[in-house]
ZALUMFI-371207 format. One record per residue: residue number from 0; residue in three letters; x, y, z of N, C-alpha, C, O in turn. Coordinates in Angstrom, 2 decimals. Last residue first. Layout:
<setis>
 num residu    n_c1    n_c2    n_c3   ca_c1   ca_c2   ca_c3    c_c1    c_c2    c_c3    o_c1    o_c2    o_c3
 NUM    ALA       X       Y       Z       X       Y       Z       X       Y       Z       X       Y       Z
...
</setis>
This chain:
<setis>
 num residu    n_c1    n_c2    n_c3   ca_c1   ca_c2   ca_c3    c_c1    c_c2    c_c3    o_c1    o_c2    o_c3
 142    ILE  265.03   -5.81  152.90  263.86   -5.31  152.15  264.29   -4.13  151.30  263.47   -3.56  150.59
 141    GLY  266.77   -6.91  154.70  266.85   -7.34  153.32  265.68   -6.89  152.48  265.36   -7.51  151.46
 140    PHE  266.91   -5.93  157.20  265.98   -7.04  157.01  266.02   -7.58  155.59  265.38   -8.58  155.29
 139    ALA  268.57   -3.76  156.80  269.13   -4.92  157.52  268.23   -6.14  157.40  268.72   -7.27  157.48
 138    ALA  266.74   -2.00  155.66  267.83   -2.54  154.84  268.45   -3.77  155.50  268.81   -4.72  154.81
 137    VAL  265.23   -1.41  157.93  264.61   -2.10  156.80  265.67   -2.72  155.91  265.52   -3.86  155.46
 136    HIS  267.13    0.00  159.41  266.60   -1.27  159.90  265.96   -2.08  158.78  266.14   -3.30  158.71
 135    GLU  267.46    2.27  157.79  268.59    1.39  158.07  268.12    0.02  158.54  268.65   -1.01  158.12
 134    ALA  264.89    3.37  157.88  265.44    2.93  156.60  266.62    1.99  156.80  266.76    1.01  156.07
 133    LEU  264.78    4.08  160.57  263.89    3.04  160.08  264.40    2.49  158.75  264.36    1.28  158.52
 132    LEU  266.58    6.21  160.55  266.90    5.01  161.32  266.04    3.83  160.86  266.53    2.70  160.76
 131    PRO  265.16    8.06  158.92  266.49    7.55  158.53  266.87    6.27  159.27  267.42    5.34  158.67
 130    ALA  262.63    8.33  160.42  262.70    7.78  159.07  264.09    7.29  158.69  264.21    6.19  158.16
 129    GLU  262.24    9.55  162.86  262.80    8.21  162.87  263.02    7.63  161.48  263.55    6.52  161.37
 128    ASP  261.06   12.01  162.43  262.34   11.96  163.13  263.03   10.62  162.99  264.26   10.54  162.98
 127    ALA  258.74   11.21  161.10  259.62   12.21  160.50  261.01   12.16  161.12  262.01   12.25  160.42
 126    PHE  257.43    9.51  162.88  258.06    8.96  161.67  259.05    9.94  161.05  260.09    9.53  160.53
 125    SER  256.16   10.98  164.81  257.46   10.40  165.15  258.17    9.84  163.93  259.40    9.70  163.94
 124    ASP  253.73   11.60  163.63  254.70   12.67  163.84  256.10   12.12  164.13  257.10   12.72  163.74
 123    LEU  252.47    9.10  163.81  252.81    9.66  162.50  253.87   10.75  162.63  254.81   10.81  161.83
 122    VAL  252.17    8.95  166.61  252.95    7.94  165.88  253.39    8.49  164.53  254.56    8.37  164.16
 121    THR  250.47   11.13  167.01  251.79   11.11  167.65  252.71   10.11  166.95  253.88   10.40  166.73
 120    GLN  248.23   10.22  165.64  248.93   11.41  165.15  250.32   11.50  165.75  251.27   11.90  165.06
 119    TRP  247.52    8.10  167.32  247.92    7.82  165.94  248.69    9.01  165.37  249.70    8.82  164.69
 118    ARG  246.73    9.50  169.61  247.93    8.66  169.68  248.43    8.33  168.27  249.64    8.29  168.05
 117    GLU  244.40   10.77  168.60  245.52   11.55  169.12  246.81   10.73  169.14  247.87   11.22  168.72
 116    ALA  242.69    8.69  167.89  243.14    9.62  166.86  244.37   10.39  167.33  245.29   10.65  166.54
 115    SER  243.57    5.51  169.15  242.92    6.80  169.40  243.49    7.75  168.35  244.66    7.62  167.97
 114    TRP  243.56    2.78  166.81  244.25    3.75  167.65  243.30    4.87  168.04  242.33    5.14  167.34
 113    ILE  243.88   -0.46  165.70  242.91    0.58  166.03  243.56    1.48  167.09  244.04    1.00  168.12
 112    GLU  245.14   -2.41  163.02  245.38   -1.70  164.27  244.28   -0.66  164.45  243.82   -0.06  163.48
 111    ILE  244.57   -5.59  161.59  244.21   -4.18  161.65  244.61   -3.63  163.01  244.45   -4.30  164.03
 110    PHE  246.29   -7.97  159.41  245.50   -7.60  160.59  245.28   -6.10  160.58  245.75   -5.41  159.67
 109    SER  247.74   -8.24  157.12  247.00   -9.42  157.58  246.15   -9.15  158.83  245.39  -10.02  159.25
 108    ASP  248.06   -5.18  156.55  248.10   -6.32  155.63  247.26   -7.48  156.14  246.16   -7.69  155.64
 107    MET  247.14   -3.32  158.36  248.51   -3.81  158.50  248.71   -5.10  157.69  249.44   -5.99  158.10
 106    GLY  245.13   -0.42  158.37  245.39   -1.75  157.82  246.86   -2.11  157.88  247.72   -1.32  157.49
 105    SER  243.73    1.26  160.99  244.90    1.22  160.13  245.18   -0.21  159.68  245.43   -1.09  160.50
 104    ILE  241.53    3.49  162.16  241.61    2.09  161.78  242.69    2.01  160.71  242.58    2.62  159.65
 103    VAL  241.25    5.68  164.78  241.86    5.46  163.48  242.01    3.96  163.29  242.55    3.26  164.15
 102    ALA  238.48    7.24  166.41  239.47    6.17  166.32  240.01    6.10  164.90  239.31    6.43  163.94
 101    GLN  236.91    9.44  168.71  237.45    9.20  167.37  238.50    8.09  167.44  239.29    8.01  168.38
 100    SER  236.14    9.51  171.41  235.14    9.78  170.38  235.61    9.50  168.95  234.77    9.34  168.06
  99    THR  238.31    7.53  172.76  237.08    8.19  173.23  236.13    8.36  172.05  235.37    7.44  171.74
  98    ILE  240.81    5.40  173.73  239.91    5.74  172.62  238.64    6.33  173.22  237.98    5.72  174.07
  97    THR  242.99    4.39  175.19  242.55    5.78  175.35  241.69    6.26  174.18  241.84    7.39  173.71
  96    ALA  243.43    1.71  175.27  243.92    2.43  174.10  243.58    3.92  174.11  243.85    4.63  173.14
  95    TYR  242.20    1.04  177.71  243.60    0.69  177.47  244.20    1.54  176.35  245.32    2.03  176.46
  94    GLN  239.54    1.87  177.19  240.34    2.53  178.22  241.83    2.28  177.99  242.64    3.20  178.07
  93    ARG  238.80    0.04  175.23  238.77    1.48  174.93  239.64    2.23  175.92  240.39    3.13  175.54
  92    LEU  239.03   -2.30  176.74  239.95   -2.08  175.63  239.96   -0.63  175.19  241.01   -0.10  174.82
  91    ASN  236.97   -1.98  178.61  238.35   -2.19  179.07  239.37   -1.95  177.96  240.46   -1.44  178.22
  90    PRO  234.63   -1.69  176.94  235.15   -0.58  177.76  236.60   -0.76  178.20  237.38    0.19  178.18
  89    PRO  234.94   -3.06  173.60  234.65   -3.22  175.03  235.28   -2.09  175.86  236.35   -1.60  175.50
  88    LEU  233.60   -1.81  170.76  234.87   -1.81  171.49  234.55   -1.94  172.97  233.96   -1.03  173.55
  87    VAL  231.71   -3.50  168.51  231.63   -2.81  169.80  232.98   -2.95  170.48  233.45   -4.06  170.73
  86    ILE  231.74   -2.84  165.00  232.08   -3.67  166.14  231.87   -2.83  167.40  231.87   -1.60  167.34
  85    ARG  229.69   -2.61  162.02  230.36   -2.05  163.20  230.76   -3.15  164.17  230.19   -4.25  164.16
  84    GLY  228.06   -3.06  159.82  229.51   -3.22  159.69  230.30   -2.64  160.84  231.44   -2.22  160.66
  83    GLN  225.40   -3.04  160.28  225.97   -1.82  159.72  227.50   -1.89  159.59  228.14   -0.89  159.28
  82    LYS  224.96   -5.46  161.51  224.42   -5.27  160.16  224.94   -4.00  159.48  224.94   -3.90  158.26
  81    ASP  228.16   -6.05  163.17  226.70   -5.96  163.14  226.24   -5.66  161.71  227.07   -5.62  160.80
  80    LEU  230.76   -8.48  163.23  230.25   -7.22  162.72  228.72   -7.21  162.81  228.07   -8.23  162.57
  79    GLY  231.91   -9.99  166.28  231.41  -10.05  164.92  230.94   -8.67  164.52  230.76   -7.79  165.37
  78    LEU  234.52  -11.21  168.51  233.47  -10.30  168.06  232.97  -10.66  166.67  233.53  -11.51  165.98
  77    ASP  236.11  -12.00  171.35  235.66  -12.65  170.12  234.43  -11.88  169.65  233.40  -11.90  170.32
  76    SER  238.61  -10.18  172.92  237.17  -10.35  172.73  236.91  -10.95  171.36  237.43  -10.47  170.35
  75    ALA  241.26  -10.21  175.36  240.74  -10.44  174.01  239.23  -10.63  174.01  238.64  -11.16  174.96
  74    GLY  242.65   -9.91  177.68  241.68   -8.87  177.34  241.01   -9.07  176.00  240.26   -8.21  175.55
  73    ALA  244.19  -12.29  177.72  243.36  -11.90  178.86  242.31  -10.86  178.51  241.18  -10.94  179.00
  72    PHE  245.76  -12.63  175.32  244.56  -13.44  175.58  243.64  -12.87  176.66  242.42  -12.97  176.53
  71    MET  247.93  -10.78  175.12  247.13  -11.11  173.95  245.80  -11.79  174.30  244.80  -11.54  173.62
  70    LEU  249.00  -10.48  177.73  248.69   -9.32  176.90  247.69   -9.68  175.81  246.72   -8.96  175.59
  69    ARG  249.35  -13.16  178.51  248.47  -12.27  179.27  248.04  -11.08  178.43  246.86  -10.71  178.41
  68    ARG  251.22  -14.03  176.59  249.89  -14.67  176.70  248.91  -13.75  177.42  247.77  -13.59  176.99
  67    LEU  253.34  -12.36  177.29  252.73  -12.24  175.96  251.35  -12.87  175.97  250.41  -12.31  175.41
  66    ASN  253.92  -13.36  179.83  253.43  -11.99  179.69  252.79  -11.76  178.32  251.80  -11.03  178.22
  65    ARG  254.85  -15.91  179.16  253.65  -15.77  179.99  253.06  -14.38  179.86  251.84  -14.22  179.80
  64    ALA  257.12  -15.16  177.72  256.06  -15.91  177.05  254.75  -15.82  177.84  253.68  -15.66  177.26
  63    SER  258.64  -13.96  179.71  258.19  -13.14  178.58  257.08  -13.85  177.80  256.18  -13.18  177.28
  62    PRO  259.16  -16.15  181.49  258.32  -15.02  181.89  257.81  -14.19  180.72  256.66  -13.75  180.74
  61    GLN  258.97  -19.49  180.55  259.62  -18.21  180.26  258.69  -17.05  180.62  257.57  -16.97  180.13
  60    THR  257.40  -21.67  180.94  258.46  -21.44  181.93  259.19  -20.11  181.70  259.94  -19.67  182.57
  59    ILE  255.77  -22.09  178.88  255.21  -21.33  179.99  256.23  -21.07  181.08  255.96  -20.34  182.04
  58    PRO  257.08  -21.76  175.61  257.18  -22.41  176.92  256.63  -21.52  178.05  256.99  -20.35  178.15
  57    LEU  254.76  -21.46  172.88  255.87  -20.91  173.66  255.90  -21.56  175.04  254.84  -21.88  175.59
  56    ALA  252.45  -22.32  171.76  253.61  -23.21  171.64  254.81  -22.70  172.42  255.78  -23.44  172.62
  55    ASN  250.72  -20.21  172.01  250.54  -21.36  172.90  251.69  -22.35  172.83  251.88  -23.15  173.76
  54    ILE  251.60  -18.66  169.87  251.79  -18.18  171.25  251.69  -19.35  172.22  252.48  -19.45  173.16
  53    ARG  250.76  -20.27  167.74  252.18  -19.95  167.90  252.49  -19.47  169.31  253.51  -19.82  169.89
  52    ALA  248.01  -20.26  168.14  248.74  -21.53  168.18  250.23  -21.29  168.39  250.89  -22.03  169.12
  51    ALA  247.45  -17.55  167.77  247.22  -18.17  169.08  247.98  -19.49  169.20  248.52  -19.79  170.26
  50    LEU  248.03  -17.29  165.02  248.81  -16.56  166.02  248.67  -17.20  167.40  249.66  -17.37  168.11
  49    GLU  246.00  -18.94  163.95  247.41  -19.22  163.68  248.31  -18.55  164.72  249.24  -19.17  165.23
  48    ARG  243.73  -17.61  164.90  243.97  -19.02  165.27  245.43  -19.39  165.06  246.03  -20.08  165.89
  47    TRP  244.00  -15.10  163.64  244.05  -15.22  165.10  244.38  -16.64  165.52  245.22  -16.86  166.39
  46    VAL  243.58  -15.78  160.99  244.89  -15.25  161.38  245.06  -15.37  162.89  246.15  -15.69  163.37
  45    PRO  240.85  -16.61  161.11  241.91  -17.54  160.67  243.31  -17.07  161.07  244.15  -17.89  161.45
  44    MET  239.56  -14.16  162.16  239.64  -15.40  162.93  240.70  -16.38  162.41  241.41  -16.95  163.24
  43    PRO  241.45  -11.15  161.84  240.46  -12.07  161.29  240.64  -13.43  161.98  241.75  -13.80  162.34
  42    TYR  242.14   -9.01  164.59  242.58  -10.11  163.74  241.39  -10.84  163.14  240.42  -11.12  163.84
  41    LEU  243.14   -6.01  165.76  241.96   -6.71  165.28  242.41   -7.75  164.27  242.98   -7.42  163.23
  40    LEU  244.51   -4.41  168.52  244.78   -5.24  167.36  243.52   -6.02  167.03  242.90   -6.63  167.91
  39    LEU  244.93   -1.10  169.82  244.20   -2.37  169.77  244.56   -3.09  168.48  244.86   -2.46  167.47
  38    ASN  247.54    0.50  171.74  246.56    0.48  170.68  245.81   -0.85  170.76  246.04   -1.64  171.68
  37    GLN  249.88    0.62  173.16  248.68    1.25  173.71  247.66    1.49  172.60  247.02    2.54  172.54
  36    ASP  251.46   -1.10  171.62  251.76    0.33  171.67  250.58    1.15  172.19  250.33    2.25  171.71
  35    PHE  250.63   -3.68  171.31  251.90   -3.47  171.99  252.20   -1.99  172.26  253.09   -1.67  173.05
  34    GLY  247.09   -4.13  171.94  248.28   -4.06  171.11  249.51   -3.77  171.96  249.42   -3.64  173.18
  33    ARG  244.48   -6.30  173.04  245.44   -5.22  173.31  246.60   -5.30  172.33  247.03   -6.39  171.93
  32    THR  242.05   -7.41  170.56  242.86   -7.54  171.77  243.77   -6.33  171.93  243.82   -5.45  171.07
  31    LEU  239.49   -9.05  168.85  240.05   -7.75  169.21  240.82   -7.92  170.52  240.30   -8.51  171.47
  30    VAL  238.83  -11.24  166.26  239.24  -11.11  167.65  239.91   -9.75  167.82  240.77   -9.35  167.04
  29    LEU  236.17  -12.36  164.14  237.35  -11.57  164.43  237.61  -11.56  165.92  236.73  -11.85  166.73
  28    GLY  234.62  -14.02  161.31  234.75  -13.66  162.71  236.05  -12.92  162.93  236.91  -12.85  162.05
  27    GLU  234.52  -14.28  158.62  234.59  -15.53  159.40  234.68  -15.27  160.90  234.81  -16.22  161.68
  26    ALA  234.64  -11.67  157.63  233.37  -12.39  157.59  233.36  -13.67  158.42  232.30  -14.10  158.89
  25    LEU  236.74  -10.04  157.29  236.38  -10.32  158.68  235.10  -11.16  158.78  234.55  -11.34  159.86
  24    GLY  237.02   -9.45  154.65  238.12  -10.17  155.29  237.85  -10.55  156.73  238.62  -11.29  157.34
  23    ALA  234.78   -7.86  154.24  234.80   -9.22  153.68  235.90  -10.06  154.34  235.72  -11.26  154.55
  22    ARG  235.54   -5.39  155.47  234.52   -6.26  156.05  234.55   -7.69  155.52  234.36   -8.63  156.29
  21    PHE  237.22   -3.55  154.31  237.80   -4.51  155.25  236.81   -5.61  155.66  237.22   -6.65  156.15
  20    LYS  235.69   -1.82  152.80  236.64   -2.67  152.08  237.32   -3.70  152.99  237.93   -4.64  152.49
  19    ALA  234.26   -0.41  154.78  233.58   -1.40  153.94  234.56   -2.34  153.25  234.29   -3.54  153.13
  18    PRO  235.77   -0.04  157.99  235.68    0.35  156.58  235.10   -0.79  155.72  235.42   -1.96  155.91
  17    ILE  233.65   -0.36  160.78  234.82   -0.90  160.09  234.70   -0.52  158.62  233.62   -0.65  158.05
  16    ALA  232.54    1.82  163.26  232.33    1.29  161.91  233.66    0.83  161.32  234.65    1.56  161.35
  15    LEU  232.10    1.12  166.61  233.04    1.67  165.63  232.77    1.00  164.29  232.78   -0.22  164.18
  14    ARG  230.53    1.73  169.70  230.49    1.11  168.37  231.38    1.88  167.40  231.40    3.11  167.38
  13    GLY  230.18    2.70  172.24  231.47    2.10  171.92  231.51    1.44  170.55  232.42    0.67  170.27
  12    LYS  227.93    4.10  172.70  227.89    2.68  173.08  229.19    1.95  172.75  229.30    0.74  172.94
  11    ASP  228.47    6.57  171.61  228.36    6.46  173.07  228.34    5.02  173.57  228.68    4.75  174.72
  10    ASP  230.73    5.81  168.83  229.52    6.35  169.44  229.50    6.10  170.95  230.42    5.48  171.49
   9    VAL  233.51    7.00  167.26  233.07    5.95  168.18  231.85    6.52  168.89  231.93    7.59  169.50
   8    ALA  234.20    7.83  163.85  233.68    8.17  165.17  233.35    6.91  165.95  232.98    5.88  165.38
   7    HIS  237.24    7.16  162.08  235.80    7.00  162.28  235.43    7.40  163.70  236.24    7.31  164.62
   6    GLU  239.68    7.25  159.62  239.26    7.79  160.91  237.74    7.73  160.98  237.04    8.18  160.07
   5    TYR  241.88    4.96  158.18  240.55    5.55  158.15  240.21    6.06  159.55  240.44    5.36  160.54
   4    GLU  244.41    3.82  156.01  244.03    4.30  157.33  242.74    5.11  157.19  242.55    5.84  156.22
   3    GLY  245.61    0.83  154.27  245.05    2.17  154.38  244.73    2.53  155.82  244.75    1.69  156.72
   2    LEU  244.69   -2.62  153.95  245.60   -1.52  153.66  244.88   -0.19  153.84  243.68   -0.09  153.59
   1    PHE  244.50   -5.97  154.28  244.01   -4.74  154.90  245.06   -3.64  154.70  246.17   -3.73  155.21
   0    MET  243.53   -8.71  152.43  244.61   -7.77  152.66  243.99   -6.46  153.16  243.08   -5.91  152.55
</setis>
């Protein structure tokens, strides 16, 4: 289970330290790919395999299914942690997410989001305005 948010520096080689409490959940390998909100998504390999199977089951005749495949698979990188618990953010993914010197690692229970620090702050700032509407949506989900 991945919970919490952590801000870490990204070095000149694109290396990003993963919080120590997240590392055990990534021991079997991980996949980094584009997110839906100009962020990055980091999946433990077992979760990625399940997600990939579900995406692959979508009909290729539907344009939205093809676009989802492109978003999730085309830029994906199969990675591992180095001895210091870091991953290398590939240049194409850093550019997509506008990550430069600082990144926020945010636990989403079964996966992790990685954001530029600036974009993450924008997301947090938007919660204040959207909280009442979000509460209504959550209630509609039965939560």
